[in-house]
N, C-alpha and C positions, 0 to 999 in steps of 0.2 A: 313743146314746139309751138310757135305762134302760127296764126293763120297765114301770115306772110310766108313763113317757112313751108307750110303745107302747099301753098300755091306754087312756090319755087320748085318743090319736089315734083309736082305734077307738070309744070311747064318745062322743066329742064330734064326730066327723067326719060329713060329708055323704057320700052315695053319689055316684059320678061323675055319674050321670044327674040326680040331684037338684041337684047343683051346676051342671050345664049349664043346666037349666031356670031356676034362680035367676039365673045370670049373664045369660042372654038377656033375662029379664024386667026386670032391674034395671040394664041397661047404660046407660040414660039418666041414671042417678044416679051413675055411676062416673067419677071424674076420673083415677084411675090404678090399676093392678093389677100385682102382681108375684107370682112363685111360687118357692117353695123346696122342692126335692126332698129327701126323707129316705129313706135306705135304713135300714129298721128292723132293725138288726143282731141284736137279741135275738129277733126273730121271723123265722125262716128263710123267705126268699123274699118277705117283705113289704116294701112301700114306701108312702109317703104324700107328698102335696104339701100344703104350707101356703101359703095365699094371703093376701096383705096387700092390702087394698082401700082406697084413698083415695076418699072420697065427696065430691060437689060441695058438700055442706053443711059440709065441714071435718072431719068425723069419720072415723075409721079403723075398719075392720071386719077380722076375721080369720076365715078358713074353712079347715077341714082336710078333706082327702079321702084316706082310706085307699084304696090302689089294689088291694090283694089280692095273693094269691100269684102269684109269677112275673112281676109287673109291674116290669120293670127300667127304668132311666133312659131307654133308647131308646123304650120304650112310653110313658113319661111325656112325652117330647118330642113324640111324634106326637099324643098327646091334647091337649097344649097348643096345637099348631098347629091342630087341629080346633076347639078352643075359640075361637081367634082368628078362624077363618073364620066360625063361627056368630055371634059377638058383634060382630065388627068392631073389637075392642080389641087392642092390642099387649100381650102378656104375657111379659115377660122371665122366664126360668127360670134360677135358680141351683141349685147342688148343695151341700147341707150337708156340712161336713167330718166 
């Protein structure tokens, strides 16, 4: 991922807490959701998750959540499991190459 992409993730992303609140409040409108973990190579110790959300009205939404320093894949997996517990949704997690 390039430095411009890193900046975009940080500038357009949701906070983890903000995303949690959004997901729980909107879960009735969500048909499907998936997550893609990114290790932001140009930003030491940074990572992010990009969510693709299929809504019941047929539209697709995308949300980005920068996870901050030191948040590695294992921490992301734990957070996704917590999101599943809060929302009742199944969230498959893939890892970007």
